[in-house]
Every structure is written in structure tokens, then in C-alpha cells.
C-alpha positions in Angstrom: 0.0 0.0 0.0 2.9 2.3 0.9 4.5 1.5 -2.4 1.2 2.4 -4.2 1.1 5.7 -2.3 4.6 6.5 -3.4 3.7 5.7 -6.9 0.7 8.0 -6.8 2.7 10.8 -5.2 5.3 10.4 -7.9 2.7 10.8 -10.5 1.1 13.7 -8.8 -2.1 12.0 -7.7 -3.8 12.9 -4.4 -4.4 10.3 -1.7 -8.1 10.6 -1.9 -8.0 9.2 -5.4 -6.7 6.0 -3.8 -9.7 5.6 -1.7 -12.1 6.0 -4.6 -10.3 3.3 -6.6 -10.3 0.9 -3.7 -14.1 1.4 -3.2 -14.7 0.7 -6.9 -12.7 -2.5 -6.7 -14.7 -3.6 -3.7 -18.1 -3.1 -5.3 -17.0 -4.8 -8.4 -15.8 -7.8 -6.4 -19.0 -8.1 -4.5 -21.1 -8.1 -7.7 -18.9 -10.8 -9.2 -19.2 -12.8 -6.1 -23.0 -12.6 -6.1 -23.3 -13.4 -9.8 -21.0 -16.3 -9.3 -23.3 -17.8 -6.7 -26.4 -17.5 -9.1 -28.5 -15.2 -6.8 -30.9 -12.4 -7.9 -33.9 -10.2 -6.8 -36.6 -12.0 -4.7 -39.4 -13.7 -6.7 -42.8 -11.9 -6.6 -45.7 -14.2 -5.6 -49.4 -13.2 -6.5 -51.6 -12.4 -3.6 -55.2 -13.8 -3.6 -58.2 -13.9 -1.4 -60.1 -17.2 -1.2 -63.4 -18.6 -0.1 -64.8 -22.0 0.3 -67.2 -23.5 -2.3 -70.6 -23.6 -0.6 -73.7 -25.8 -0.9 -76.7 -23.6 -0.4 -80.1 -22.7 -1.9 -80.1 -20.5 -5.0 -82.8 -19.3 -7.3 -83.2 -17.5 -10.6 -85.5 -14.5 -10.1 -87.3 -12.0 -12.3 -88.0 -8.5 -11.0 -91.4 -7.1 -12.0 -93.7 -4.3 -11.0 -97.4 -4.5 -10.6 -100.4 -3.1 -8.7 -103.2 -4.5 -6.6 -106.6 -4.9 -8.3 -109.9 -6.4 -7.3 -111.0 -9.3 -9.4 -114.6 -8.8 -8.3 -115.3 -5.2 -9.4 -118.2 -3.7 -11.3 -119.4 -0.4 -12.7 -123.2 0.0 -12.1 -125.0 1.6 -15.0 -128.7 2.3 -15.8 -130.6 0.8 -18.7 -133.5 3.3 -18.4 -133.8 7.0 -18.0 -135.5 8.8 -15.2 -135.1 10.7 -11.9 -133.1 8.8 -9.2 -135.2 8.4 -6.1 -132.9 6.2 -4.0 -129.1 6.5 -3.7 -127.9 6.7 -0.1 -124.3 5.5 -0.7 -120.9 7.1 -0.1 -117.4 5.9 -0.9 -116.3 3.3 1.5 -119.8 2.0 2.4 -120.1 -1.7 2.8 -122.9 -3.5 1.0 -124.1 -6.9 2.1 -126.3 -8.9 -0.2 -127.6 -12.4 -0.6 -130.1 -14.4 -2.6 -132.6 -14.3 0.2 -132.2 -10.6 0.9 -130.8 -8.6 -2.1 -129.4 -5.2 -1.4 -130.9 -2.3 -3.3 -128.3 0.1 -4.8 -130.2 2.5 -7.0 -133.9 3.1 -7.8 -135.2 5.2 -10.7 -138.8 6.6 -10.4 -140.9 5.6 -13.5 -144.7 5.8 -12.8 -145.5 4.8 -16.3 -144.0 1.4 -15.9 -145.9 0.8 -12.7 -149.2 1.7 -14.5 -148.3 -0.8 -17.2 -147.9 -3.5 -14.6 -151.3 -2.8 -13.1 -153.0 -2.9 -16.5 -151.3 -6.1 -17.4 -152.3 -7.7 -14.1 -156.0 -6.8 -14.7 -155.9 -8.3 -18.2 -154.5 -11.5 -17.0 -157.2 -11.8 -14.3 -159.9 -11.4 -17.0 -158.4 -14.0 -19.2 -158.0 -16.5 -16.3 -161.7 -16.0 -15.4 -162.9 -16.7 -18.9 -160.8 -19.9 -19.0 -162.1 -21.0 -15.6 -165.7 -20.5 -16.9 -165.0 -22.7 -20.0 -163.4 -25.4 -18.0 -166.2 -25.5 -15.5 -168.7 -26.4 -18.3 -172.4 -25.4 -18.6 -174.3 -24.8 -15.3 -177.5 -26.9 -14.7 -179.7 -23.8 -14.6 -178.5 -22.8 -18.1 -179.5 -26.2 -19.4 -182.9 -26.0 -17.7 -183.5 -22.6 -19.2 -182.6 -23.9 -22.7 -184.9 -26.8 -22.2 -187.8 -24.5 -21.2 -187.1 -22.4 -24.3 -187.3 -25.5 -26.5 -190.6 -26.5 -24.9 -192.1 -23.1 -25.4 -191.0 -23.0 -29.0 -192.4 -26.4 -29.7 -195.8 -25.2 -28.4 -195.7 -22.1 -30.5 -194.6 -24.0 -33.5 -197.5 -26.5 -33.0 -199.9 -23.6 -32.6 -198.5 -22.0 -35.8 -199.0 -25.3 -37.6 -202.6 -25.6 -36.5 -203.3 -22.0 -37.4 -201.8 -22.6 -40.9 -204.0 -25.7 -41.4 -207.1 -23.8 -40.4 -206.4 -20.8 -42.6 -205.7 -23.1 -45.5 -209.2 -24.7 -45.3 -210.8 -21.3 -45.0 -208.9 -19.9 -48.1 -209.9 -23.0 -50.1 -213.5 -22.5 -49.1 -213.3 -18.8 -50.1 -214.0 -17.6 -46.6 -210.6 -15.8 -46.3 -208.4 -14.1 -48.8 -205.2 -15.7 -50.1 -203.0 -13.2 -48.3 -204.0 -14.6 -44.9 -202.6 -18.1 -46.0 -199.3 -16.6 -47.0 -199.0 -14.8 -43.7 -199.7 -18.0 -41.7 -197.1 -19.9 -43.7 -194.4 -17.2 -42.8 -195.2 -17.4 -39.2 -195.0 -21.1 -39.2 -191.6 -21.1 -40.9 -190.3 -18.6 -38.4 -191.4 -20.7 -35.4 -189.7 -23.7 -36.9 -186.4 -21.8 -37.3 -186.5 -20.6 -33.7 -187.2 -24.1 -32.5 -184.3 -25.5 -34.5 -181.9 -22.9 -33.1 -183.1 -23.5 -29.6 -182.5 -27.3 -29.9 -179.0 -26.8 -31.2 -178.2 -24.4 -28.3 -179.6 -27.0 -25.9 -177.4 -29.7 -27.5 -174.3 -27.5 -27.1 -175.0 -26.8 -23.5 -175.6 -30.4 -22.7 -172.3 -31.4 -24.6 -170.3 -28.6 -22.9 -167.6 -26.3 -24.5 -165.3 -27.8 -27.1 -161.5 -28.5 -26.6 -160.8 -25.9 -29.2 -162.6 -23.1 -27.3 -160.7 -24.0 -24.2 -157.3 -24.1 -26.0 -158.0 -20.7 -27.5 -158.7 -19.3 -24.1 -155.6 -20.9 -22.6 -153.5 -19.2 -25.2 -155.2 -15.9 -24.3 -154.1 -16.5 -20.7 -150.5 -17.1 -21.7 -150.5 -14.0 -23.8 -151.8 -11.9 -20.9 -149.1 -13.4 -18.6 -146.4 -12.6 -21.1 -147.5 -9.0 -21.3 -147.4 -8.8 -17.5 -143.9 -10.3 -17.4 -142.8 -7.7 -19.9 -144.3 -4.9 -17.9 -142.6 -6.2 -14.7 -139.3 -6.5 -16.6 -139.5 -2.8 -17.6 -140.3 -1.9 -14.0 -137.5 -4.0 -12.6 -134.9 -2.1 -14.6 -135.7 0.9 -12.4 -134.3 -0.9 -9.4 -130.7 -2.0 -9.4 -129.5 -4.6 -6.8 -125.9 -5.3 -5.7 -124.5 -8.2 -7.8 -122.3 -9.3 -4.8 -121.2 -8.2 -1.4 -118.6 -5.5 -1.5 -117.5 -1.9 -0.9 -118.6 1.2 -2.7 -115.5 2.7 -4.4 -117.0 5.5 -6.4 -120.4 7.4 -6.4 -121.3 9.4 -9.6 -124.9 10.4 -8.7 -127.1 11.5 -5.9 -130.9 11.2 -5.3 -132.7 13.6 -7.6 -130.2 13.4 -10.4 -131.4 12.2 -13.8 -130.2 8.8 -14.8 -129.2 8.2 -18.4 -129.0 4.8 -20.2 -125.5 3.3 -20.0 -124.2 6.1 -17.8 -122.2 5.0 -14.8 -123.9 5.4 -11.4 -121.7 3.6 -8.9 -118.6 1.5 -8.7 -118.1 -1.3 -6.2 -115.5 -4.0 -5.5 -115.0 -7.0 -3.3 -111.8 -6.1 -1.5 -111.4 -9.8 -0.4 -110.7 -10.6 -4.0 -107.6 -8.4 -4.3 -104.7 -9.8 -6.3 -101.5 -8.3 -7.6 -101.4 -8.0 -11.4 -98.1 -7.8 -13.2 -96.9 -7.9 -16.8 -94.2 -10.5 -17.7 -91.9 -9.7 -20.6 -92.2 -11.9 -23.7 -88.8 -13.4 -23.1 -89.9 -15.0 -19.9 -93.6 -15.5 -20.7 -93.4 -19.1 -21.7 -91.7 -20.1 -18.4 -94.3 -18.7 -16.1 -96.6 -21.2 -14.4 -99.3 -21.2 -11.8 -98.0 -22.1 -8.4 -94.7 -20.2 -8.8 -93.6 -18.4 -5.6 -92.6 -14.8 -5.4 -91.6 -12.2 -2.9 -93.5 -8.9 -2.9 -92.8 -5.5 -1.3 -95.3 -2.6 -1.3 -94.4 1.0 -1.3 -97.4 1.7 1.0 -96.1 -0.9 3.5 -92.4 -0.1 3.7 -90.0 -2.4 5.5 -92.1 -5.6 5.0 -91.8 -8.4 2.4 -94.7 -10.7 1.7 -94.7 -14.2 0.3 -96.9 -14.6 -2.8 -97.9 -17.2 -5.4 -98.9 -17.1 -9.0 -102.6 -17.9 -9.1 -103.4 -17.1 -12.8 -101.5 -16.8 -16.0 -103.3 -15.1 -18.9 -103.6 -17.3 -22.0 -102.2 -14.8 -24.5 -99.7 -11.9 -24.9 -100.6 -8.3 -25.1 -99.8 -7.6 -28.8 -99.0 -4.0 -28.2 -96.8 -4.3 -25.1 -95.5 -7.8 -25.9 -96.1 -8.9 -22.3 -98.1 -11.6 -20.6 -100.3 -10.8 -17.6 -100.1 -12.8 -14.4 -102.0 -12.5 -11.1 -100.4 -13.2 -7.8 -102.1 -13.7 -4.4 -100.3 -13.1 -1.1 -100.0 -16.2 1.1 -100.0 -14.1 4.3 -102.4 -11.5 5.5 -101.9 -7.9 4.6 -104.0 -4.7 4.5 -104.3 -4.1 0.8 -106.4 -1.6 -1.1 -106.8 -1.3 -4.9 -104.1 0.6 -6.7 -101.1 -0.2 -4.5 -97.8 -0.3 -6.3 -96.0 -3.6 -5.8 -92.4 -4.7 -6.5 -92.2 -8.4 -7.3 -89.3 -10.9 -7.3 -90.7 -13.9 -9.2 -88.8 -17.1 -8.6 -88.4 -18.7 -12.0 -86.2 -21.6 -10.9 -84.9 -22.8 -7.6 -82.3 -25.3 -6.4 -82.2 -26.2 -2.7 -78.6 -27.7 -2.6 -76.7 -25.9 -5.3 -72.9 -25.7 -5.4 -72.1 -22.0 -5.4 -69.2 -19.5 -5.4 -69.0 -15.7 -5.6 -69.4 -14.4 -9.1 -65.8 -12.9 -8.9 -64.4 -16.4 -8.6 -65.4 -17.3 -12.2 -63.1 -15.9 -14.9 -63.9 -15.6 -18.6 -61.0 -16.8 -20.7 -60.0 -15.3 -24.1 -61.1 -18.5 -25.7 -64.6 -18.0 -24.3 -64.5 -20.7 -21.6 -65.0 -20.2 -17.9 -62.5 -21.2 -15.3 -62.1 -20.9 -11.5 -58.8 -21.1 -9.7 -58.7 -23.5 -6.7 -56.0 -22.9 -4.2 -54.3 -25.7 -2.3 -50.8 -26.1 -0.7 -49.9 -22.6 -1.8 -50.5 -23.2 -5.5 -53.4 -22.3 -7.9 -55.0 -24.8 -10.2 -57.3 -23.8 -13.1 -60.6 -25.6 -13.3 -63.0 -25.5 -16.2 -66.4 -24.8 -14.9 -70.0 -24.5 -16.2 -72.4 -22.1 -14.4 -76.1 -22.2 -13.8 -78.3 -19.8 -11.8 -76.9 -16.4 -10.8 -78.3 -14.5 -7.8 -77.2 -11.6 -5.7 -73.5 -12.0 -6.4 -73.5 -15.8 -6.2 -73.4 -18.2 -9.1 -74.3 -21.9 -9.3 -71.5 -24.2 -10.4 -72.8 -27.2 -12.4 -69.4 -28.9 -13.1 -65.8 -28.3 -12.1 -65.9 -27.7 -8.3 -66.8 -29.5 -5.2 -68.1 -28.1 -1.9 -65.3 -27.2 0.6 -62.7 -26.4 -2.0 -60.9 -23.1 -1.8 -61.2 -20.8 -4.8 -59.6 -17.4 -5.5 -62.0 -14.6 -5.5 -59.5 -11.7 -5.9 -56.1 -11.4 -7.3 -56.6 -14.0 -10.0 -56.3 -11.7 -12.9 -52.7 -12.9 -13.7 -52.9 -16.4 -12.3 -51.8 -19.4 -14.2 -52.3 -23.1 -13.7 -49.8 -24.2 -11.1 -48.6 -20.8 -10.0 -47.6 -20.2 -6.4 -49.8 -17.8 -4.5 -50.0 -16.1 -1.2 -53.3 -16.2 0.6 -54.7 -13.3 2.5 -58.0 -13.1 4.4 -59.8 -15.8 6.4 -58.7 -18.5 4.0 -55.0 -18.0 4.8 -54.9 -20.6 7.6 -56.6 -23.4 5.6 -53.6 -24.4 3.5 -49.9 -23.9 3.1 -49.0 -20.4 2.1 -46.5 -19.3 -0.4 -42.9 -18.0 0.3 -44.2 -14.9 2.0 -46.6 -16.5 4.4 -47.0 -14.7 7.6 -47.7 -11.3 6.1 -50.6 -9.2 7.5 -54.1 -10.5 6.5 -56.4 -8.4 4.3 -60.1 -8.9 3.8 -61.1 -10.0 0.2 -64.4 -9.1 -1.6 -65.4 -12.8 -1.8 -64.5 -13.7 1.8 -67.5 -15.2 3.5 
């Protein structure tokens, strides 16, 4: 070293230059020594969060909106015109009706129809009386009277015959003119005609009325009864009864107003028949069936969810909206009124014991396939999977995974099959970690 110093001094070089040279030699030697041993920078290991493959229920659901409507609802209208004499109803009034005791809703005053009924009733009574008289036959006193008439006419005819014979002899003897004979003959013929008519009348009375006469009168009775029914039908249109028990939802008229044909008077609905009606898009229309379950929330009843069931599926699509109407009924009690807005989650398909993972665990490959990376003994393994139902961030795995296996849910963007990984999160203690095990844990998105 002293020799080196003397050489440097001889060449005019300062002592500090010596130190710089020695430092350079030392660094170079260290690098050569490291390269000779084959060492380098520490290898970077991907960090992933994992979760266990679960076995749990999952369902495919369709979100819809709808409203509550009453199946049993009706608009009451008039078929006749006239002043309204009865309408005591207000919105919200309850109407109870039955076959034995129908409830009157509206009455229209038409005196003309009542008069027609009265006249028709009287005409029917007259026709019935005539028919009863015919069916009863001839009374004995009528026959006796006819017999007396025949006897009297026989006597008068006999007298007229005797008188004719006497006058004939007198005319022949010249005691009387010929005109007297002609007059006697006319009187005799008249008496014979009267006697013949009386005998026919007696025969008719003794035989009774014919079947034809009775049938004609029976037809007259039916005609009178039909006219009475027609008059009553006109009058009945003035009184409107409730078609079912329900609640008045709208009142359009009051007593004293003039009713017009086909104009609405009242609206009523049976609130026990409320259902939720919703429109299903055409893409899902063929898969909707009666009996499907649903979950319903109502804006008017916040914070509550109700179980429901599809009770009716309409047989055709709405050609304008391209939707299919369905009706749902709540399977638990709720205070519903018509017009409530409903949010519906219809369960289209459900699996009770599906193999599921977080959606983030399934990776779409450039080739179009789906893979999930399982993690075991600090290494990742790519598994081809097929998925089924997706719900609320979970996805059903049909093939490729088994319950209990650990899958990467974050950090798998650059993973490869067989790559070493470092686990963070709750899954870190469930297998052998990578080279950097023991680092602080971090909660992953897919951690259960």
C-alpha cells in the first residue's frame, strides 16, 4: 500500500484518489461474487383472497312491478232514463247482499212502468176468469133454461102449424083471402127456425164447451201473462240490486239526479278478491306457471316483504306491449287496497342444494371458456367450470368444483395453472401459504 502511495505521489495523484479506486474495486468484487453464486432479486408471488365453495339454496328470479286490483269489481249503470229516487251511498260504504235478501243500490222513479204492470195484471185476471168458466162447463140452470125455451118454441110451432092448417081450409072455401094463408105460412116457418136454433143451443149446453174453445182461451191467458212479465221487466230495470257483497269505491250520482241509459252510477268492488297483477316480458312469458312463488314488497307498506304465489296466467300476450299478464295472491295477511304499487321478485327456478361460489371467482377466458382457480398447498389450479343460476353476487357451479374447495375470488387476474400464490384473508390458515406466508391479513371481496 505504501508503495502504491509513493507511486501515486510520484505521478502527482492525491491520496483521496486512492480511496475511490479501492471502493470501486470492492463493489465490483461483490457483484462478481453474487453473480458467481447464481443469486438475484426476490421472486414476486401473486396475492389472492379465497373462499370455500358452498352448498346452499339459490334461485333465478325475475324482477317485476305491478299493482293491486280487485278481481270482483263492477261499474253499475242504468238501462232506463228517469229521476233517481234512491241512492244513499258514499265511498267506503259496505254492501251486504244475498239471494234471500238482495241489497238495493239504485232506484229510478218511473210511474208509467208501474201503471203498465197494473193494467197487465188486470188483463191477466180477466183471461183467467174466462178460462175457468169454459173449463167448468155449462151450469144446470142454463140447461134447464134452454130446455124450457125449446118446450115453449115447440108449443108455439105447434100452434102456428094448427093455425096454418085452419087458414088453408078457410082460403080453399073462399071464406078468407089468399094473403092470410101466405102470412100464416111465414109465421109457421119462423117458429120452426126458432125451434131448430133452440134445440142446437140445448145440445151445445148439454155437450159442454169444445176443446178448441178451451185451448184458445188458454192461449189468451198465456199472452196476458207474457204481457205482465214484460211490464214487470221494464219496471225491474228501475231498481238495481248489488251483484255481490262488497265496498262502494265511487259514487257518480245522488238522489234527484237524472239517470241516463248506460251512464255509470256507482262503482263497487269486493276487497277480499284483491290480487297483484303484473306484466311479464315476452322473453320470460313461456316459463311462467301457476304455483310459482314470489316475494312482494309494497311502497305503501315499507320495510315488509310478503310471500306470494302465481294464481293465474293469462292465455295470450298483449300484442302492443309484448307482455303476458299474471296474477299473484299473497299467502299471508296484509292490509291491501286497490291501486297499491308492488315490487315483485318472481322465482323462475330454484335449487335447494346448489354448489355456489362468488361471481368474482369465475373468470372468462379469451377463448370463451370459464375457469375458476382453486388454491391448495400454496398453488393455484385452473378448473374449467360451467355455471347455472346467478343470484345476488353468487353463481351456481354445475361442473368443475366441489363443496369445501378453496377458490380465488380476488387477485386471480394474472394467475396461471400451477402458479404459487400467497393467501390473504380468512382462508390463509386453511392451507400452506407461499414463500411470503405470515404477512398481515387483508379482507377480500369474496370472503364469507
